[in-house]
BADO-74525 format. One line per field, with one value per residue (C-alpha): residue number from 1; residue in three letters; x, y, z. Coordinates in steps of 0.1 Angstrom, whole numbers, always signed. Example, Ala and Ser with C-alpha at 12.3 -4.5 7.8 and 13.67 -1.06 7.14 Angstrom:
BEGIN
pos c(1; 2)
code c(ala; ser)
xx c(+123; +137)
yy c(-45; -11)
zz c(+78; +71)
//
This chain:
BEGIN
pos c(1; 2; 3; 4; 5; 6; 7; 8; 9; 10; 11; 12; 13; 14; 15; 16; 17; 18; 19; 20; 21; 22; 23; 24; 25; 26; 27; 28; 29; 30; 31; 32; 33; 34; 35; 36; 37; 38; 39; 40; 41; 42; 43; 44; 45; 46; 47; 48; 49; 50; 51; 52; 53; 54; 55; 56; 57; 58; 59; 60; 61; 62; 63; 64; 65; 66; 67; 68; 69; 70; 71; 72; 73; 74; 75; 76; 77; 78; 79)
code c(met; phe; arg; arg; ser; glu; pro; val; pro; phe; ala; phe; val; ala; glu; ala; asp; arg; phe; arg; ser; asn; val; thr; pro; pro; pro; arg; glu; arg; leu; gly; thr; ala; gln; met; ala; ala; arg; ser; leu; val; gly; leu; thr; val; val; ala; gly; leu; val; gly; ser; leu; leu; phe; gly; leu; pro; ala; leu; gln; pro; his; gln; glu; pro; ala; lys; ser; gln; gln; ser; gln; ala; ser; glu; gly; arg)
xx c(-67; -77; -109; -126; -136; -161; -194; -200; -224; -243; -254; -255; -218; -211; -234; -221; -198; -226; -251; -266; -289; -322; -324; -310; -295; -312; -300; -273; -288; -278; -256; -271; -257; -243; -226; -210; -198; -183; -164; -152; -140; -122; -104; -95; -80; -60; -46; -39; -19; +1; +10; +17; +40; +57; +62; +75; +97; +114; +138; +150; +158; +182; +217; +234; +254; +283; +285; +309; +326; +336; +323; +349; +346; +354; +382; +402; +400; +425; +454)
yy c(+73; +39; +42; +10; +7; -21; -14; -25; -54; -43; -7; -6; -14; +17; +38; +25; +55; +80; +63; +82; +65; +81; +62; +81; +62; +64; +90; +79; +70; +93; +80; +76; +93; +62; +52; +89; +86; +50; +63; +94; +72; +48; +77; +92; +60; +56; +92; +86; +54; +70; +101; +78; +57; +88; +101; +68; +62; +95; +90; +58; +76; +102; +96; +81; +103; +91; +103; +131; +114; +77; +55; +39; +21; +39; +15; +28; +64; +61; +49)
zz c(-531; -547; -568; -576; -612; -606; -590; -556; -555; -524; -520; -483; -482; -503; -483; -448; -442; -448; -425; -397; -373; -363; -330; -301; -273; -240; -214; -189; -156; -127; -100; -67; -35; -22; -57; -57; -21; -27; -59; -40; -11; -34; -53; -20; -7; -38; -37; +0; -6; -33; -12; +18; -1; -15; +20; +33; +2; +0; +29; +12; -20; -2; -5; +24; +46; +66; +101; +108; +137; +133; +158; +181; +213; +246; +252; +222; +232; +259; +237)
//
C-alpha cells in the first residue's frame, strides 16, 4: 500500500514481521483429577442454575388468563 522511500534505520524493525522464534514454549501442565472435578462441578452448578431460573421464570412470562367465572360472594347469589 504505502512504500517508504527512505531506508529503515534499524534492520530488526524491518525484519520483525518475518521473525520466527526457535524457542518452543513449555508443554501445558495436565490438570489433576481434583481440578477437573472442581471445574466440572462449577460448570454443572452454573448450568443447573440457568435451567432452574428458566423453569421458575417461565410461568411468570405466560400471559395472565382471567378466570372463566367471575368471583362473587355467596351473599350476592340470592339476589
